[in-house]
C-alpha positions as a Python dict, from the first residue, in 0.01 Angstrom:
ca = {
    (1, 'M'): (0, 0, 0),
    (2, 'A'): (179, -380, 58),
    (3, 'N'): (163, -329, 413),
    (4, 'D'): (-197, -228, 398),
    (5, 'W'): (-352, -504, 590),
    (6, 'K'): (-735, -372, 563),
    (7, 'S'): (-698, -416, 221),
    (8, 'R'): (-573, -783, 221),
    (9, 'L'): (-829, -915, 478),
    (10, 'G'): (-955, -1155, 207),
    (11, 'V'): (-604, -1361, 191),
    (12, 'L'): (-558, -1586, 505),
    (13, 'Y'): (-233, -1761, 434),
    (14, 'S'): (-36, -1841, 128),
    (15, 'T'): (238, -2085, 115),
    (16, 'N'): (384, -1989, -193),
    (17, 'P'): (724, -1778, -130),
    (18, 'D'): (630, -1587, -491),
    (19, 'Y'): (316, -1488, -418),
    (20, 'Q'): (188, -1109, -466),
    (21, 'Y'): (-144, -992, -344),
    (22, 'E'): (-351, -808, -576),
    (23, 'Y'): (-525, -531, -526),
    (24, 'E'): (-854, -481, -643),
    (25, 'G'): (-780, -89, -683),
    (26, 'Q'): (-927, -15, -1060),
    (27, 'E'): (-721, 212, -1302),
    (28, 'Q'): (-874, 529, -1324),
    (29, 'A'): (-1008, 638, -1664),
    (30, 'E'): (-794, 971, -1809),
    (31, 'T'): (-1017, 1285, -1735),
    (32, 'L'): (-1201, 1372, -2105),
    (33, 'D'): (-1213, 1756, -2214),
    (34, 'P'): (-1447, 1972, -2065),
    (35, 'E'): (-1629, 1961, -2413),
    (36, 'A'): (-1654, 1603, -2425),
    (37, 'Q'): (-1792, 1531, -2110),
    (38, 'K'): (-2198, 1480, -2099),
    (39, 'L'): (-2337, 1579, -1784),
    (40, 'R'): (-2647, 1539, -1638),
    (41, 'I'): (-2809, 1765, -1387),
    (42, 'G'): (-3098, 1625, -1164),
    (43, 'L'): (-3295, 1635, -834),
    (44, 'S'): (-3263, 1382, -571),
    (45, 'R'): (-3425, 1336, -227),
    (46, 'R'): (-3329, 988, -195),
    (47, 'Q'): (-3169, 917, 189),
    (48, 'R'): (-3170, 1292, 298),
    (49, 'A'): (-3494, 1272, 510),
    (50, 'G'): (-3681, 1482, 245),
    (51, 'K'): (-3421, 1729, 132),
    (52, 'E'): (-3328, 1805, -180),
    (53, 'A'): (-2988, 1779, -341),
    (54, 'S'): (-2877, 1840, -715),
    (55, 'L'): (-2686, 1582, -829),
    (56, 'I'): (-2468, 1579, -1179),
    (57, 'T'): (-2372, 1228, -1326),
    (58, 'G'): (-2180, 1130, -1601),
    (59, 'F'): (-1850, 1250, -1527),
    (60, 'V'): (-1538, 1037, -1676),
    (61, 'G'): (-1175, 1116, -1532),
    (62, 'R'): (-961, 1108, -1226),
    (63, 'D'): (-1105, 1141, -879),
    (64, 'E'): (-913, 1462, -829),
    (65, 'D'): (-1032, 1649, -1124),
    (66, 'L'): (-1399, 1564, -993),
    (67, 'A'): (-1329, 1701, -651),
    (68, 'D'): (-1162, 1989, -822),
    (69, 'L'): (-1487, 2061, -1028),
    (70, 'C'): (-1735, 1956, -700),
    (71, 'K'): (-1484, 2245, -483),
    (72, 'Q'): (-1562, 2508, -782),
    (73, 'L'): (-1933, 2427, -802),
    (74, 'K'): (-1959, 2470, -415),
    (75, 'Q'): (-1787, 2767, -368),
    (76, 'R'): (-2007, 2923, -677),
    (77, 'C'): (-2337, 2820, -501),
    (78, 'G'): (-2197, 2920, -215),
    (79, 'V'): (-2338, 2597, -58),
    (80, 'G'): (-2199, 2242, 51),
    (81, 'G'): (-2171, 1945, -128),
    (82, 'S'): (-1951, 1631, -205),
    (83, 'S'): (-1803, 1436, -474),
    (84, 'K'): (-1769, 1048, -483),
    (85, 'D'): (-1772, 747, -749),
    (86, 'G'): (-1813, 1026, -1048),
    (87, 'E'): (-2105, 1214, -910),
    (88, 'I'): (-2145, 1553, -765),
    (89, 'I'): (-2404, 1600, -482),
    (90, 'I'): (-2488, 1954, -438),
    (91, 'Q'): (-2701, 2078, -165),
    (92, 'G'): (-3058, 2200, -246),
    (93, 'D'): (-3193, 2276, -588),
    (94, 'Q'): (-2954, 2422, -777),
    (95, 'R'): (-3020, 2294, -1095),
    (96, 'D'): (-3047, 2600, -1314),
    (97, 'K'): (-2720, 2781, -1128),
    (98, 'L'): (-2533, 2491, -1187),
    (99, 'L'): (-2655, 2464, -1542),
    (100, 'Q'): (-2523, 2813, -1626),
    (101, 'I'): (-2177, 2783, -1447),
    (102, 'L'): (-2098, 2454, -1599),
    (103, 'L'): (-2161, 2580, -1977),
    (104, 'S'): (-1948, 2879, -1867),
    (105, 'L'): (-1655, 2628, -1771),
    (106, 'G'): (-1679, 2486, -2122),
    (107, 'Y'): (-1879, 2138, -2046),
    (108, 'K'): (-2130, 2202, -2336),
    (109, 'Q'): (-2306, 1889, -2349),
    (110, 'T'): (-2441, 1957, -2009),
    (111, 'K'): (-2852, 1892, -1948),
    (112, 'K'): (-3085, 1879, -1722),
    (113, 'A'): (-3223, 1568, -1653),
    (114, 'G'): (-3575, 1500, -1508),
    (115, 'G'): (-3849, 1784, -1457),
}
């Protein structure tokens, strides 16, 4: 990562020979157990040209674990989706199906949010 010039664009030049660039990459939190996760399942139409998408928020943990959960949900619902920034987006209004799947996976504190 030391030679990744794109992440160092803010630093122009340093005369200090001992200077070490500090990356802004934050430490990822340890993934909580499914029983401790407080997930919310909502419906979103923002920036999707009016199309519906189910939005799962509240995930605490590593990005790899979030991606694994997203993959499982997409496969079991038979639709597309994505995950980033602690959120999972699943195409279509899949809230009821997602709630049942998450409860069966051990996410006991999962709730539907909104109407």
